[in-house]
Residue, then its C-alpha position, 0 to 999 in steps of 0.5 A: m632836144k635829143p640827149i647827149l650820150i656819155i659812154r664809159n668803157c671801164a668802171v674806173e674812168t668817169a666823165g669827171t668835170i664833163l658831168d659838172h659842165l652838162r649839169e650847169r649848162n642844163l644840157e640833157h644827157q645820159a650815161i651808158d657803160s659799154f661793158s654792161d648788158q644795156p644796148l647802146p642807142g642808135p646815133a640818130d636818137l642822140a644830139a651828141v656823144i662823148v666816149l671816154g677812155c679804156p685800159e684796153s688797147v683799141y687795136n685789140y678791140r676784137q678781143h673785148p666784146h664791149l669794144i666790139k660793140l663800141y666800134s660798131f656804135v662809133a662807126a654808125a655815128a661817124r657815118i652820120d657825122l654825129p657830134y662826137l668827142g672821144i677822149c683818150g681811148g675814145g679818140q683812138m677808137l674814132a681814129k681806128v673807125l676812120g681808117a687810121e692806125v692806132k699803135p703803141n707810142a714810143v713812151k707812156e705818157i702819165g702825168a702833167y704835160r704841155v701840149t701845143l696848138t698847131e696852126a690849124g688848131k689856132k684857127d679851129f673853133l674847138f680851141a678858141g680862147f686857148d693859149d697856144i701852149f697849155e697843160v693837160f693830164q695824160w694817161h696812155g701808152d698808145t697813139f693814133k695817126v691822124p685820119f684821112g681828111a682830118e686836121l691835127l689840132v694839138e701836138g705833144t713832144d713825147c706823143k705828137n698827135q694829141a687832137f684831131r677833128k673831121g667835121n663834127l668828129v673830134g678825137l683827143q688824146f689828153h684828159l682835161e676832164a679828170p679832177l685830182e681825186e680821179a687821177s688819184v684813183w687811176c694811180d691806185n688802179y693802174a699802179h703797175e704802169l707807174v712801176e713800168i715808167g719808174s714813177t709814183k703816185d706822189t710824183v704824178l699827183a704833185g705834177y698835176r695838182p698845180i694845174a688841175e683847176s686850170a684843166r677844169r676851166l679849159n675843159y669847160r671852155l672846150l665843151d662850150n666851144f664844141f656844143q655851141k658849134v654842133l648843137p642845134r639852137p632852140 
């Protein structure tokens, strides 16, 4: 089988429990940092791609050479409907490539939040086995509009558009992959954002700690749903 590619867009944000899942399921994978000199492979050489978040705003991607490179890759992947899972900035980049607006959200979402499946989401294979309302971890200040031809699958309160799918292309705004210890690292590295919203590291971690294990389980379920649908059977 061709490998699954993970693209990391900043040193702070890792694939977290996605890597645990891929290893436990014996799915061949590789990881590349978009901000390195290493070129990204051609989408046709991959079974699927997972694109992680980034602190830069996608609507300013032309100001960042590594995001220009990422935009070109995502556009090529979208043209062939390569199974694509974009998380936070990776989801926003997919929306941008598909012609949808990415812009600042009215408020920054940082911490644990409840989100809700739409009627389309309740029927979609991606969220099979999910409760209609579930809890996720968030860390973002921007939001995407739903691209033409895609369906909104998950809604939030402070940020409405939380997940969409168009064919094999999936964009998520929220994080299920970040373990508690990674959330702690984000609090340290993005401390200025906590100051902006009047929060603290202790507050964020206290809110996430009770749901971190649930997020891990939901991440495994989402990945199982995704790969069982989009990967060719041996």
